[in-house]
N, C-alpha and C positions, 0 to 999 in steps of 0.2 A: 304638514310642514309649517313651522312658524316663520314669521317675517324675517327674523334674524338669520336663519339658515338660508332662506331665499335670497337675501342680499349677498350672502357669501358665495352662493352658487352663481349668481349673476356676475360677481367680480371674478370668479374662477373662469367662467366662460369668456369674459372680456379679456382676461390675461391670455387665454388660448388663442382668441381671435387676433390679438396683437402679435403674438408669435407667428401665426399663419400669415399675417400682413407683412411682417419682416421677411419671411421666407419668399412670399410672392414678389417682393421688391428685388430681392437678391436673384431670383430666378427669372425676373422680368415677365411674370405672368400677369399682364396688365388687365386681363379679363376679370380677375378676382381682387385686385388691389383695392379699388374703390369700395366695393361692397363690404370687404373685410374691415376697412378703416371706419366706415360709417357705422357698421354694426358694433364695432368695438366701443366707439364713443357713446352710442345709445345705451348699451348695456352698462357701461361704466357710470353714466349719468344716473341710472336707476340704482346701481349697486352702492354708490357712495352715500345714498340716502339712509342706509342702515347705521351710519355712524354720525353722532351729533356734531363732531368736529368737521367732518368732510361734507356733510349734508348741504351746507351753503354753496358748495361748488357745483351742485347738480345742474343748475341753470346754465352756467358758463360752459360746462362740458357738453350740454345739449346744443349750445351755440356752435361749438366745435364740430359737432355731428352735422349740423345744417350747413356750416361752411364747407365741410368735406364733400357734401352732396353738390354744393354749388361749384366746387373746384373740379369735380369729376364729371358733372353733368350741368355745365353752365347754361345750356339752352333752356333749362326748366325755369330759370329765374331772370331771363333777359326780356322775353317777349311771349305773351299769350295771344296768339292771333295777331291782330293789329295793335294790341295794347302793350306798351312798354312799361315793364314793372317799375322802372326807376321813377315813374310818375307818382308812385305811392309814397315816396320818401318824405316829401314835404307835408302832405296831409297827416301821415303817421307822426311825424315830429310835432305837428301842431296839436294832435291829440295828447301826446306825451306832455307837452308844455301846459296844456289845459289842465291835465291831471296834477301837474306840479302846482299850478296856480290855485286849484281847488283845495289843496292842502295847506295853503298859506292864507294869511290875512294881512290887513293893513298894519296891524300891530307888529308883525315880524320885522318891519323896517325900523321900528323904534330901537332895535338893538344897536343901531349906529350911535344913538345918544347914550344908551346904557353901558356899552362896551366900546368906546371910541378907540382906545389903544389897540385892542384885538382886531377890530374891523379894519382900521387903517393899515396896520402891519400885515394883516392877511391879504388885503387887496394889493398892497405894494409887492408882497412876495409873489402873489399869483400872476400879476401882470408884468413882472420883470424876470423872475427865475425861469419860468416855463418858455416864454418867447425867446430869451437869450440862449438857454440850453438847446432849444429846438433849432435855432439858427446855427449854433455851433456844431451840433450833430449833423445837420443837413449838409453843411459845407465840408465838414471833415470826412464824411463817408463818401462824398463825391456822387451823390444821387442824381439822377436826371432832374431837370429843373422843376417839373410839375410834382414829382415825388417829394423833392425838397420843400416845395411850397406847402405840400400837405402836412409835413412834419411841423413846419412853422405855424400852420393854421391850427393844429391841435394845441400847440403851446400858447397861442393867442386867444383861445376860447376860454370862457369862464368855467367854473366847476358846475357839476350837475347834481341831480338828486342822489346819485350813488354815494357821494361823499357824506351826505346826511345820514344815510343808512350805516355807513362804516363808522362814523363818529359815534353813533348810538351803540354799536357793537363794541367799540373800543373804550366805552365809558369815558368819552371825551366831553367837551363843552358843546352839547347839542344846540343850545340856543345860539351860540356864536356861529356854529356851522350853518344853521338855517339862515341867519342874518347875512353871512358872507355869501352864500349861494344866491340869495335874493338880490343883494346889492350888486354883486359882480354880474349877474345876469342882466340887470337893468342898465349897467354901464357898458355892456358888450356892444350895443350898436355904435357907440362912439370909439371905444378903445380897441376892439378887435380889428375894424378896418384900418385904423391908424397904425397899429402894429404890423399888420399885413403890408400896408403901403411902405412902411419903413424897412422891414426885414425881408419880405418876400417879393417886393417890387422888382428886384434884380433877376428873379427867376421867371415870373409870369406877370403879365399886365394886371394891375389891380384897379378896379373901378370902386373908389371909396364910397361914393353915394349909392351906387348899386348894391354894394355889400351891406351898407347900413340899412337900406330898405329891406334887403332879404332877411337880415337878422330881426328887424322889427316885425316882419310878417311871420317868420318862423317861430320866434320866441316871445317877443313883448306882447303882441296882440292876443295870442292864445292865453298867456299868463294873466293878462288883464281880464279876459273872459273868465278864467278860473277864479280870480279874485272876486269878480262880480257875483259869480255863482255862489262862492263861499259866503260872501256878505249877505246874500239874500236867503240862502238855505240854512246857514248855521249862525250867522252873525248875531251877536248879542248887543250890538250897538243900537242906539236909538235911531229914530227915523232921520233926524238931522245929520247924524254921522254917516248913514247910508247914502243920503243925498250928496253929501260932500265927497264921498268916495266916488260916486257915480260921476260927478262933475270932473273930478281928477282924471278918471279913466276916459271920459269923452275928450278931454283936452289932449290926452296921449294919442288917441285915435286921430284927432284933428291935426296934431303936430306931425304925425306920419304923412298925412295927405298934403300938408303944406310943403314938406320936404320933397314929396313926389312931384308936386306942381313946379317947384323951383328948380328941380334938377332934371326935368324931362320936358318933352314937347307936348305934354297932355293938354288938350283943350279944356276950357272951363266946364262945359257940359259933362265931359267924360270924368273930370275931376270930381264934380258933385256926385256923379253916379258911383264912382269908386268909394267916396266917403259914405254914401248911403249903404253900400254893400258892407263896408267894414263895421258900421254901426249895427246893422242888422245881424251880422254873423258874430261879432265879438262883444256886443253890449246888449241888445234886445234878446237874442236867442238864449244867452246864459240866464237872464232874468226869468224868461218863460220856463226854461228847463228847471230852474230852482223852484218855481211855483208848482210845476207838475211833480217834481220829486217829492216835495212836502205833502202834496195831496194824494199821490198814488203810492209812494213808498214810505210815507210817514217820517221822512227825513232821516232814515237809518244810515248814518255816516259810515258805519262799519261795512255795510254791503257795497256802498259806492267805492270805498277805499279798495276793496278786494277786486272790484271790476276794473278800476283805473290801474291797479297794480298789474293785473293780468294783461290789459291792453298795452301798458307800457313795456312789459317784458317781451310780449309778442311783437310789438312794433319795432323794438330795438333789434330783435332777432331777424325780422324781415329786412330791415335796413342794411344790416351787416351782410346778410346773404346776397342781396341784390347787388351791393357794391362789389363784393367778392367775385360774383359771377361776371360783372362788367369788366373788372380789372384782372381777370384770371391770368391772362398772358403776361402782364407786367409782374404779377405776384410770382409766377414761375421763374421769372428772370432774377428778381431781387428779393424774394419772399424771406429767406433766412436773414439776410442783411437788414431788411426793414424790421423784422421781429426784434433783432438785437438792438436796433436804433430806438425803437419804441420802448423797449425794456430799460435802456439806459435813461431815456427821457423821463419815464415814469418814476424810476428809482431816485433820480436826481431831485425830482420834485419833492418826494417824501423827505429825503435826507437834508437838503438845504432848507426846506420849509421848517423842519423841526429844529435844526441847530441854530438858524438865524433867530428863531423865537426864543431859544434858550439863551442866546447872547443878549437878547433884549429883555431878559429876566421875566419872561412870561411864565405863568404857572404850568404845571405838567399837562393838565387837561387841555388848555388852550393851545399848547405846543403841538399836541397830537392832532387837534382839530385843524389847525392851519396847515400842518404837514399833509393831511388827507385832502384838504381843500386845494392845495397847490398841486399835488400829484395826480388828482383825479379830475380830468377835464371833461367837458361836455362833448364827447365824440359825436353824438347825434347832431348837435348844432353844426359842428365842423363838416359832417357829411352833407347836411342840407345846404350849407354855403357852397361846397364843392359842386353840388348838383346845379345850383343857381348859376355858378360860373361856367357850367357846361363841361366840367372836367371831373365827373364823379368817378370815372375809371382810372384816374391817375392821382389827382389831388385827394380824392376820397379814400384812397387805400390806407394811408396812415391812420385816419380816424377809425377805419374798420378794424385794423389790427390793434390799435391802442385800447379800444373799448373792452373787449373780452380780457385782454391782458391786465388792465388796471383793476378789473373785478377780482381777478385771482390774487394779484399782489396786495390790493387793498383789503380783501377779506383776510388774507394771511396776516398782514400787519395788524389789522384791527383785533383779530383773535388773539394774537400774541400780547398785545397791550392789555386786552381784557383779562387774560390769565395773570398777567403781571399785577394788575390792579386788585384781583381777587386774593393775591398773596401778600398784599401790603395795604396800607391806608393812604391813597393818593390825596394830595392837598386839595382843598376846595377850589372850584373854578373861579377865576376872577380875570377880567380882561380890562 
């Protein structure tokens, strides 16, 4: 039996399982409902890999399978003995952000100078369209306060690595995409808490400085660590440039600790200890890791990229599943309505981002890029913030729903644009 026929058989069995699932729902045979739905998604995830067009959806479908397990058997993803699985969310996010940083370099931020119009317009769209649309949807749908705050949180977050991947698939302006993601992420500690204070403050109490520090810990410091690793492992800059970068990164770490001292009751001794820990984890350790990587693995970037990609995908899956399990009861009450709200939010980002750029007379590739950057938010960061707020089971639900959905819509849109480009000659990118 060849692979092509095997994929067809898997899809056929998946279709049969879906039919049996629907029958079990209609007949209220609860003992079989969960296993049938889980098996359907698993077989579908493998079956779609036989088609080059649908192959890209395999990972997202597998996430649906995992989410189904967490909905039917939430106890598996809430606590193992005395260990609460939600404690894994922040470390996993930090690993993902480190991976993001390890794919970047100091030069990626130079795009602000090279493409000022595209970067400024992209940032403006991202931090206005999504927060305002999120606020409008949250208030219009009449969601409970913490669910509403979660939708606004998604809109107030920067874009993530997924937008870069989709820009590549769409044959968009990849350089602009990487720059926008990098700059938006670095601005997030200031802009995201400000937007949450302004728009979500009426729903839940917002600790501005606490949220800023959470974002710095979850995103900025791991990215700094990744940048440091990249500079030492692959960087082609001279020693002077590397030292300059190191000083900049140390100042970022120091800035975080100054904010901590000024906004908390932390004693001087404890503050110095925390600074030492941050330097050790996010500065010294990446340098040591880069040295060992070059000595032991020969600096093979491809191998590391594969490892980080796997860890990122697995990490995102675990985060979504844990949040789903924690918020299962709330999802059962408002699940369909929340899915609709997230779909509208996501789609509005694509549509408004694209056409505002068209009105600004941006080239086609840059319009596609900014549309994807605006519509595809960093759901992982939003989940981490929700956890730090102590409301992962409520505020964290919208990010958990938004993440898989944007991968489906983003992949579909990017594929459509790619086909369109292959049938025409798109104008060269300029921003």
